[in-house]
C-alpha positions as CSV (number, residue, x, y, z in Angstrom):
1,M,30.9,-32.7,-50.1
2,E,30.6,-33.1,-46.3
3,L,30.2,-36.4,-44.6
4,V,28.2,-36.8,-41.3
5,T,29.1,-39.9,-39.3
6,G,26.8,-41.1,-36.6
7,A,23.9,-39.8,-38.7
8,T,21.3,-41.9,-36.9
9,G,22.3,-40.5,-33.5
10,Y,21.0,-37.4,-31.8
11,V,23.7,-34.8,-32.7
12,G,24.5,-36.4,-36.0
13,G,20.9,-36.3,-37.1
14,R,20.5,-32.7,-36.1
15,V,23.7,-31.7,-37.9
16,L,22.5,-33.5,-41.0
17,E,19.2,-31.5,-40.9
18,R,21.1,-28.3,-40.3
19,L,23.5,-28.7,-43.3
20,A,20.7,-29.9,-45.6
21,R,18.6,-26.8,-44.8
22,E,21.5,-24.7,-46.0
23,G,21.7,-26.6,-49.3
24,R,25.1,-27.9,-48.6
25,P,26.1,-31.2,-50.4
26,V,25.9,-33.8,-47.6
27,R,26.5,-37.5,-47.3
28,A,25.0,-39.4,-44.3
29,M,26.9,-42.5,-43.0
30,A,25.4,-45.3,-40.9
31,R,26.0,-48.9,-40.3
32,D,22.4,-49.5,-41.3
33,P,21.3,-46.8,-43.8
34,S,17.6,-47.9,-43.5
35,R,17.5,-46.3,-40.1
36,L,18.4,-42.9,-41.5
37,A,15.6,-40.3,-41.6
38,E,14.9,-39.2,-45.2
39,V,16.3,-35.7,-45.7
40,E,16.0,-34.2,-49.2
41,G,19.3,-33.9,-51.1
42,V,21.2,-36.2,-48.7
43,E,23.1,-39.2,-50.0
44,A,23.0,-42.2,-47.6
45,V,26.1,-44.6,-47.4
46,R,26.8,-47.7,-45.4
47,A,30.0,-47.8,-43.4
48,D,31.2,-49.0,-40.0
49,V,33.9,-47.1,-38.0
50,L,34.5,-50.0,-35.7
51,S,35.3,-52.6,-38.4
52,G,36.5,-50.0,-41.0
53,A,34.2,-51.5,-43.6
54,G,33.1,-49.0,-46.2
55,L,34.9,-46.0,-44.7
56,E,37.1,-45.1,-47.6
57,A,34.2,-45.1,-50.0
58,A,32.1,-43.0,-47.7
59,L,34.8,-40.4,-47.4
60,E,35.7,-40.3,-51.1
61,G,35.3,-36.8,-52.5
62,C,34.7,-35.2,-49.0
63,T,36.6,-32.2,-47.8
64,T,35.0,-32.2,-44.3
65,A,33.8,-35.1,-42.2
66,Y,31.7,-34.6,-39.0
67,Y,32.9,-37.2,-36.6
68,L,29.9,-37.7,-34.2
69,V,30.3,-41.3,-33.2
70,H,30.3,-42.2,-29.5
71,S,30.2,-45.5,-27.6
72,M,28.2,-45.7,-24.4
73,E,27.5,-49.4,-24.1
74,A,29.0,-51.7,-21.5
75,A,31.8,-54.1,-22.4
76,T,31.0,-56.3,-25.4
77,D,31.4,-60.0,-25.6
78,G,34.9,-59.3,-27.0
79,G,35.7,-57.5,-23.7
80,W,36.1,-54.0,-25.2
81,S,35.0,-51.1,-23.0
82,F,33.4,-48.1,-24.6
83,G,36.7,-46.3,-24.4
84,E,38.5,-49.1,-26.3
85,R,35.8,-49.1,-29.0
86,D,36.1,-45.3,-29.3
87,R,39.8,-45.6,-29.7
88,R,39.6,-48.3,-32.4
89,A,36.8,-46.4,-34.2
90,V,38.6,-43.0,-34.4
91,R,41.9,-44.6,-35.6
92,N,40.0,-46.5,-38.4
93,F,38.3,-43.2,-39.3
94,T,41.5,-41.1,-39.4
95,D,43.4,-43.7,-41.4
96,A,40.7,-43.8,-44.0
97,A,40.2,-40.0,-44.0
98,K,43.9,-39.5,-44.7
99,R,43.8,-41.9,-47.6
100,A,40.7,-40.2,-49.0
101,G,42.3,-36.7,-48.7
102,V,39.9,-35.3,-46.2
103,E,41.0,-31.9,-45.0
104,R,39.3,-31.7,-41.7
105,A,37.1,-33.4,-39.2
106,V,34.6,-31.6,-37.0
107,Y,34.1,-33.2,-33.6
108,L,31.9,-32.6,-30.5
109,G,33.2,-33.9,-27.2
110,G,32.8,-33.0,-23.5
111,I,34.2,-30.1,-21.4
112,A,37.1,-31.3,-19.2
113,P,37.0,-30.8,-15.4
114,P,39.5,-28.7,-13.6
115,A,43.2,-29.7,-13.7
116,G,44.1,-32.3,-11.2
117,T,40.5,-33.8,-11.2
118,T,40.2,-37.5,-11.9
119,L,38.4,-37.9,-15.3
120,S,35.5,-40.2,-15.5
121,P,36.0,-42.9,-18.1
122,H,33.3,-41.2,-20.3
123,L,35.1,-37.9,-20.4
124,A,38.6,-39.4,-20.7
125,S,37.5,-41.3,-23.8
126,R,36.0,-38.2,-25.4
127,L,39.2,-36.2,-24.8
128,E,41.3,-39.1,-26.2
129,V,39.2,-39.1,-29.4
130,E,39.7,-35.3,-29.7
131,E,43.5,-35.7,-29.3
132,I,43.7,-38.4,-32.0
133,L,41.6,-36.3,-34.4
134,L,43.7,-33.2,-34.0
135,R,47.0,-35.0,-34.3
136,E,46.1,-37.2,-37.3
137,L,44.0,-34.5,-39.2
138,P,45.6,-31.2,-38.2
139,G,43.0,-29.0,-39.9
140,S,40.2,-30.4,-37.6
141,V,38.1,-28.5,-35.2
142,A,37.2,-30.1,-31.8
143,F,34.4,-28.6,-29.8
144,R,33.7,-29.4,-26.1
145,A,30.3,-28.9,-24.5
146,S,28.6,-29.9,-21.2
147,I,24.9,-30.4,-21.3
148,L,23.0,-29.7,-24.6
149,I,19.5,-28.4,-24.0
150,G,17.3,-30.0,-26.7
151,A,14.2,-32.2,-26.9
152,R,16.3,-35.2,-28.1
153,S,19.3,-34.6,-25.8
154,D,19.7,-37.6,-23.4
155,S,21.1,-35.5,-20.6
156,F,18.2,-33.0,-20.8
157,R,15.6,-35.7,-21.1
158,I,16.9,-37.4,-17.9
159,L,16.6,-34.1,-16.0
160,V,13.1,-33.5,-17.3
161,R,11.9,-37.0,-16.5
162,L,13.2,-36.6,-12.9
163,V,11.2,-33.4,-12.5
164,E,8.2,-35.0,-14.1
165,R,8.1,-38.2,-12.1
166,M,9.4,-37.2,-8.6
167,R,7.8,-34.7,-6.2
168,L,10.7,-34.9,-3.8
169,L,14.0,-34.5,-5.6
170,P,17.0,-36.0,-3.7
171,F,20.2,-34.2,-4.8
172,P,23.5,-36.0,-4.2
173,A,26.7,-34.1,-3.2
174,W,27.4,-33.2,-6.9
175,R,24.3,-30.9,-6.8
176,R,26.6,-27.9,-6.0
177,N,28.9,-28.5,-9.0
178,R,28.5,-25.9,-11.8
179,T,28.4,-25.9,-15.6
180,R,27.2,-23.8,-18.5
181,P,24.7,-25.7,-20.5
182,I,24.2,-24.7,-24.1
183,D,21.1,-24.5,-26.3
184,E,21.2,-27.3,-28.9
185,R,20.6,-24.7,-31.7
186,D,23.8,-22.8,-30.7
187,A,25.8,-26.0,-30.6
188,L,24.6,-26.9,-34.1
189,E,25.5,-23.4,-35.3
190,Y,29.1,-23.8,-34.1
191,L,29.3,-27.2,-35.8
192,A,27.8,-26.0,-39.1
193,R,30.1,-22.9,-39.3
194,A,33.3,-24.8,-38.3
195,P,34.5,-25.5,-41.9
196,R,34.1,-21.8,-42.8
197,V,36.1,-20.3,-39.9
198,P,39.8,-20.7,-40.9
199,E,40.9,-19.4,-37.4
200,A,39.3,-22.5,-35.8
201,A,41.4,-25.0,-37.7
202,G,43.5,-27.2,-35.5
203,R,41.9,-25.9,-32.3
204,S,40.0,-27.4,-29.4
205,L,37.3,-24.9,-28.4
206,D,34.8,-25.0,-25.5
207,I,31.3,-23.9,-26.3
208,A,28.8,-22.9,-23.6
209,G,25.7,-20.9,-22.9
210,P,25.8,-17.6,-20.9
211,D,24.4,-18.9,-17.6
212,M,26.5,-20.6,-15.0
213,L,24.3,-22.9,-13.0
214,S,24.8,-25.7,-10.4
215,Y,23.0,-28.9,-11.2
216,A,20.5,-28.3,-8.4
217,E,19.8,-24.8,-9.8
218,M,19.4,-26.3,-13.3
219,I,16.8,-28.8,-12.1
220,G,15.0,-26.2,-10.1
221,R,14.8,-23.9,-13.2
222,I,13.5,-26.7,-15.3
223,A,10.8,-27.4,-12.7
224,E,9.8,-23.8,-12.6
225,L,9.6,-23.6,-16.4
226,M,7.5,-26.7,-16.5
227,G,5.2,-25.0,-14.0
228,V,5.5,-27.6,-11.2
229,G,6.6,-27.4,-7.6
230,R,9.3,-29.8,-6.5
231,A,10.9,-30.0,-3.1
232,P,14.7,-30.5,-3.0
233,L,16.4,-32.9,-0.6
234,G,20.2,-32.4,-0.2
235,L,22.3,-35.6,0.4
236,G,25.8,-35.5,1.8
237,I,27.0,-38.3,-0.5
238,S,27.0,-39.1,-4.2
239,Q,27.0,-43.0,-4.4
240,T,27.0,-42.8,-8.2
241,P,26.5,-46.6,-8.8
242,A,23.4,-46.7,-6.6
243,T,22.1,-43.3,-7.7
244,S,22.5,-44.0,-11.4
245,A,20.6,-47.3,-11.0
246,V,17.7,-45.4,-9.4
247,V,17.8,-42.6,-12.0
248,S,17.8,-45.2,-14.8
249,A,14.7,-46.9,-13.3
250,I,12.8,-43.6,-12.8
251,T,13.6,-42.1,-16.2
252,G,13.5,-45.3,-18.3
253,Q,17.0,-44.6,-19.7
254,P,19.5,-47.5,-20.0
255,L,21.9,-47.8,-17.1
256,E,24.9,-48.0,-19.5
257,L,23.9,-44.4,-20.6
258,V,23.0,-43.0,-17.2
259,R,26.0,-44.1,-15.2
260,P,28.8,-42.6,-17.5
261,L,26.8,-39.3,-17.6
262,M,26.4,-39.2,-13.8
263,E,30.1,-40.0,-13.3
264,S,30.9,-36.8,-15.3
265,L,29.0,-34.7,-12.7
266,A,31.6,-35.2,-10.0
267,S,33.2,-31.7,-10.5
268,D,32.6,-28.4,-12.1
269,L,32.4,-28.5,-15.9
270,L,33.2,-25.0,-17.0
271,P,34.7,-23.7,-20.3
272,R,38.3,-22.7,-20.3
273,D,37.5,-19.5,-22.1
274,D,35.1,-17.8,-24.5
275,D,37.3,-18.0,-27.5
276,A,34.7,-19.9,-29.6
277,R,32.1,-17.2,-29.0
278,R,34.5,-14.5,-30.3
279,L,35.8,-16.5,-33.2
280,F,32.3,-17.4,-34.4
281,S,30.6,-14.1,-33.5
282,L,27.8,-16.0,-31.8
283,R,25.6,-14.8,-29.0
284,P,24.4,-18.0,-27.2
285,R,20.8,-18.1,-25.9
286,S,20.0,-18.1,-22.2
287,F,19.3,-21.3,-20.3
288,D,15.6,-20.4,-19.8
289,R,15.1,-19.7,-23.5
290,A,16.8,-23.0,-24.4
291,V,14.6,-25.0,-22.0
292,E,11.4,-23.4,-23.1
293,H,12.2,-24.1,-26.8
294,A,13.2,-27.7,-26.0
295,L,10.0,-28.4,-24.0
296,L,7.8,-27.0,-26.7
297,E,9.5,-29.2,-29.3
298,W,9.2,-32.2,-26.9
299,E,5.5,-31.6,-26.5
300,R,4.9,-31.5,-30.2
301,A,6.0,-35.1,-30.3
302,E,4.7,-36.5,-27.0
303,P,2.9,-35.2,-23.9
304,L,4.7,-34.3,-20.7
305,G,2.8,-35.5,-17.6
306,A,4.0,-32.7,-15.4
307,R,3.0,-29.8,-17.7
């Protein structure tokens, strides 16, 4: 049996669908199981990583647990930042997993910037969660990715909405920073295969697509693939607090989501190596192919004004 935490979220929901299609015994965990999409053959359970309620029962009989829980909200009434909530949640999870005899966790976090670079709170929290999982459950596999290209990916949706709604695109100083975005389908394949690749156990692995692009190049390619002309305007400063407020207003995405994501763009986010591709024998799809697939799926659910 495999448990998927965060099953009502973007990645958790996609992993759930992927495992179920393969016919694997899967249990979906959520604080409110009524919010779970109905997937044939999937058992729904109620549990909360933050309070710890129901965790041991949810993990009982599982050999693998997909840990796909992230906090993005601002500080709560109790004063906890999202980093503090992440820390509390993963410790509750690993304690319960050890008591339940779970062999491994599979995790997806973020690619780290170059050594010596100040980490954004968002990335620092993701890396801390990875460290705790690998220390407490040594058979775990931790993946790191930058931007996932998919119709439901928050990062991708923000970029598409900017292209859709702005004819003049002001690019802050971080526009030159580079990354290697990955097709959602490839990221899901890594996650699904992780329990079946013994060489991956106990490792932190960066996963990435084949194309290295600056953020400006990425947005330009999205505009081209959407068939629209957009004029870039380079700015010499970043001003992340002000820029993120503007982006939030334009895209309709919550500021508490946009700001941490934009803070993570302050430097290159490139994989340390291509070990994951070799270990898993995967040939990741190109950026253009990933975008075209994501846009087609998006348009099956809702129209895009710029297309």
